C-alpha positions as CSV (number, residue, x, y, z in Angstrom):
1,M,-0.5,-0.4,-0.1
2,T,1.5,3.5,-0.8
3,Q,-0.9,5.2,1.8
4,D,-3.5,4.5,4.6
5,P,-6.4,3.5,3.6
6,T,-9.4,6.5,3.9
7,Y,-12.0,5.8,5.8
8,N,-15.3,6.7,4.4
9,T,-19.7,5.8,6.5
10,S,-19.6,3.0,3.9
11,F,-16.4,2.7,2.5
12,L,-12.8,2.4,2.8
13,D,-10.2,3.2,0.0
14,T,-7.2,1.3,-0.4
15,Y,-3.7,2.5,-2.5
16,H,-2.2,0.1,-3.7
17,N,1.3,0.3,-6.2
18,G,2.1,-3.0,-7.7
19,D,3.8,-5.0,-10.6
20,L,3.2,-7.1,-13.6
21,F,5.3,-10.5,-13.7
22,W,4.5,-13.1,-15.8
23,Y,4.3,-16.0,-13.1
24,S,6.3,-19.0,-14.6
25,T,9.8,-17.2,-16.3
26,L,9.4,-13.8,-13.8
27,E,9.4,-11.4,-16.9
28,H,8.1,-7.6,-16.4
29,Y,6.1,-6.1,-18.4
30,V,5.8,-1.9,-17.6
31,T,2.7,-0.3,-15.7
32,E,1.8,3.3,-15.8
33,S,-0.3,4.9,-12.7
34,C,-3.8,6.0,-13.6
35,N,-5.6,8.8,-12.8
36,F,-9.5,8.2,-12.0
37,T,-12.8,9.9,-11.0
38,K,-13.9,8.7,-7.7
39,H,-17.2,7.4,-8.0
40,H,-19.5,8.5,-4.6
41,N,-22.2,6.2,-4.0
42,D,-23.9,4.6,-1.1
43,S,-22.9,1.2,-2.5
44,K,-21.5,-1.2,-0.2
45,M,-19.2,-3.2,-2.8
46,V,-15.5,-4.1,-4.2
47,Y,-14.5,-2.2,-6.5
48,L,-11.1,-2.4,-8.3
49,W,-9.7,0.4,-10.8
50,V,-7.5,-0.9,-14.0
51,S,-6.5,1.1,-16.2
52,K,-5.9,0.2,-20.3
53,N,-1.8,0.5,-19.2
54,E,-2.2,-3.1,-16.6
55,I,-4.4,-4.5,-19.5
56,Q,-2.1,-3.7,-22.4
57,A,0.8,-4.4,-20.5
58,I,-1.1,-8.1,-19.9
59,L,-1.9,-8.8,-23.8
60,H,2.2,-8.0,-23.9
61,G,2.6,-11.6,-21.6
62,F,-0.2,-13.2,-23.6
63,Q,1.4,-11.9,-27.5
64,L,4.6,-12.6,-25.4
65,H,3.8,-16.8,-24.7
66,G,1.8,-17.8,-27.0
67,R,-1.8,-16.9,-25.4
68,I,-3.8,-15.3,-27.6
69,H,-4.9,-17.6,-30.2
70,F,-8.1,-18.8,-31.0
71,T,-9.2,-22.2,-32.5
72,V,-13.1,-22.1,-34.1
73,T,-14.6,-25.9,-34.9
74,A,-17.9,-26.4,-36.9
75,D,-19.4,-27.8,-33.0
76,K,-19.1,-24.4,-31.5
77,I,-20.7,-22.4,-34.2
78,P,-24.7,-22.5,-33.5
79,G,-26.4,-23.5,-36.4
80,H,-24.9,-25.4,-39.8
81,G,-21.9,-21.8,-40.1
82,L,-19.0,-24.0,-40.8
83,N,-20.4,-26.7,-42.5
84,T,-19.1,-26.9,-46.4
85,T,-22.8,-28.8,-46.4
86,C,-26.8,-27.9,-45.7
87,N,-30.0,-28.2,-47.3
88,I,-31.5,-25.8,-44.9
89,G,-29.9,-21.8,-43.6
90,V,-26.6,-20.3,-44.4
91,C,-23.4,-22.5,-43.6
92,V,-20.0,-22.0,-45.3
93,G,-20.4,-24.5,-48.4
94,R,-23.6,-22.1,-49.8
95,L,-21.2,-19.0,-49.6
96,V,-17.9,-21.0,-51.2
97,P,-19.9,-23.5,-53.3
98,S,-16.6,-24.9,-54.8
99,L,-16.2,-26.3,-50.7
100,A,-19.6,-28.0,-51.3
101,E,-18.4,-29.8,-54.7
102,L,-15.2,-30.5,-53.0
103,Y,-15.8,-31.3,-49.4
104,K,-19.0,-32.7,-49.5
105,D,-20.5,-33.2,-45.8
106,C,-17.8,-31.6,-44.5
107,F,-17.1,-29.2,-41.6
108,M,-14.5,-26.0,-41.6
109,D,-12.0,-25.3,-38.4
110,L,-10.4,-22.1,-38.4
111,D,-7.1,-21.0,-36.2
112,I,-6.5,-17.4,-35.7
113,Y,-3.2,-16.7,-34.0
114,S,-2.6,-12.5,-32.6
115,L,0.5,-11.7,-35.2
116,K,1.4,-8.8,-32.1
117,T,0.4,-7.1,-29.5
118,P,-3.6,-6.1,-29.5
119,N,-4.4,-2.5,-28.9
120,V,-6.7,-2.1,-26.1
121,S,-9.5,0.6,-25.2
122,F,-12.4,1.4,-24.1
123,E,-16.7,2.1,-24.6
124,K,-19.4,1.5,-22.0
125,N,-19.1,-1.4,-20.9
126,L,-17.1,-3.2,-23.4
127,A,-13.0,-3.7,-23.7
128,V,-12.6,-3.2,-27.5
129,L,-9.1,-4.9,-29.1
130,N,-7.6,-4.1,-32.2
131,G,-5.0,-6.5,-33.5
132,E,-3.6,-8.0,-36.1
133,M,-4.1,-12.1,-37.0
134,V,-3.5,-15.1,-39.2
135,M,-6.2,-16.9,-39.8
136,F,-5.8,-20.8,-41.1
137,A,-9.1,-22.6,-42.7
138,D,-9.1,-26.6,-43.0
139,I,-11.7,-29.2,-43.8
140,R,-12.3,-31.0,-42.2
141,D,-13.7,-35.0,-42.1
142,P,-15.5,-36.6,-40.1
143,N,-15.5,-40.0,-42.0
144,K,-11.6,-39.5,-43.0
145,H,-10.7,-38.5,-39.4
146,S,-8.8,-35.8,-41.6
147,S,-8.5,-32.1,-42.2
148,T,-7.5,-29.7,-45.1
149,R,-5.7,-26.9,-45.3
150,I,-7.4,-24.8,-47.9
151,A,-6.9,-21.0,-47.1
152,K,-4.5,-18.9,-44.9
153,L,-6.4,-15.1,-44.3
154,D,-4.2,-12.4,-43.0
155,L,-6.5,-9.7,-41.0
156,S,-7.3,-6.6,-39.0
157,V,-10.0,-7.4,-36.4
158,T,-11.6,-5.7,-34.1
159,L,-12.8,-7.5,-31.3
160,R,-15.8,-6.1,-28.2
161,V,-15.3,-8.1,-25.6
162,K,-18.1,-7.4,-22.7
163,L,-16.0,-7.9,-18.9
164,S,-17.5,-9.8,-16.3
165,I,-16.8,-11.8,-12.7
166,T,-18.5,-15.1,-11.8
167,N,-17.1,-15.7,-8.6
168,T,-13.3,-15.0,-8.6
169,T,-13.9,-15.9,-12.8
170,L,-12.5,-13.1,-14.8
171,Q,-14.6,-13.9,-18.1
172,G,-15.1,-11.9,-21.3
173,E,-17.5,-13.0,-23.9
174,I,-16.8,-11.1,-27.6
175,V,-19.9,-9.4,-28.7
176,A,-18.7,-8.4,-31.7
177,F,-16.2,-9.4,-34.2
178,D,-15.4,-6.7,-37.1
179,P,-12.2,-8.8,-39.2
180,F,-10.7,-6.8,-41.6
181,I,-9.5,-9.2,-45.3
182,K,-6.1,-8.0,-46.1
183,G,-5.4,-11.0,-47.8
184,I,-6.2,-14.2,-49.0
185,L,-3.8,-17.1,-50.1
186,A,-6.8,-19.8,-51.0
187,D,-6.6,-23.3,-53.2
188,P,-6.2,-23.1,-56.6
189,K,-9.1,-25.3,-56.6
190,L,-11.5,-23.2,-54.4
191,T,-11.7,-20.6,-57.6
192,D,-14.7,-18.8,-55.4
193,F,-13.0,-18.3,-52.5
194,N,-11.8,-14.8,-52.6
195,V,-11.5,-10.9,-51.0
196,R,-14.5,-9.3,-51.9
């Protein structure tokens, strides 16, 4: 603590200063102090103020250790979005007809990696992450238990994340995913897989 606590009628202010380290390697991530406006209310809740700098430092650690990586598979997407064959609704096979022809009754899996530390900012009730990513698209055949890489996409991505705490666990729900495709390297057989 940097100074003695301040006692108020219904709450207590404590003042802390600390550093961020990656636990297993003790790498130190530089952070800066933040200025904030105190909310005066009579709630008996505990408030923790965290500035953009701390979150940026945490993301830097995640980036260095390869933790900003997402795998999206058909079973994680509601409906039939990543199916190559669909009779109703919209699926990737309907959007890219050559996929449906070449890979009937298969699924698309997406492997997404961050290329550099995302930049963080805030909107009302949301954390906004802007980053550069690479996404690999693979077609998985459930009958042959095999996968075929069909494309590599370079993306700029904006993610809007709603943060919450359940018990003691910090959770994030992606409420918006805005990709901008900068380039596609696709299997030549997929003649209709291009940037529009």
